[in-house]
C-alpha positions in Angstrom: -4.1 14.9 -20.4 -2.7 12.7 -23.2 0.5 10.8 -22.3 2.3 12.5 -25.2 1.8 15.9 -23.5 2.8 14.5 -20.1 6.0 13.1 -21.7 6.8 16.5 -23.3 5.9 18.9 -20.4 6.3 16.7 -17.3 9.0 14.1 -18.0 9.4 13.3 -14.3 5.8 12.2 -14.0 6.1 10.3 -17.3 9.0 8.3 -15.9 7.3 7.7 -12.6 3.8 6.8 -13.8 2.7 5.9 -10.3 2.8 9.6 -9.4 0.4 10.6 -12.3 -2.5 11.3 -9.9 -0.3 13.8 -8.1 0.2 15.7 -11.4 -3.4 16.8 -11.2 -2.9 18.5 -7.8 0.5 19.9 -8.9 -1.1 21.5 -12.0 -4.1 22.7 -9.9 -1.8 24.3 -7.3 0.4 25.9 -10.0 -2.6 27.4 -11.7 -3.8 28.9 -8.5 -0.5 30.4 -7.5 2.1 30.9 -10.2 0.1 31.5 -13.3 -3.1 33.0 -11.8 -3.5 35.7 -14.5 -3.1 33.2 -17.4 -5.6 30.8 -15.7 -8.1 33.6 -15.2 -7.9 34.5 -18.9 -8.3 30.8 -20.0 -11.4 30.4 -17.8 -13.0 33.5 -19.2 -12.4 32.2 -22.7 -13.9 28.9 -21.8 -17.0 30.5 -20.3 -17.6 32.6 -23.4 -17.5 29.6 -25.7 -20.4 27.8 -23.9 
């Protein structure tokens, strides 16, 4: 993820750059729980484009 996007969407992680590896797991967990339907749709779209 580009640092510009991190700064815009995750300012906490941008300020505390040492925690950037944890952002990956945060986003992964959020995709699996909170936005499951949106994640499913995005994965289907990606599969169709291949």
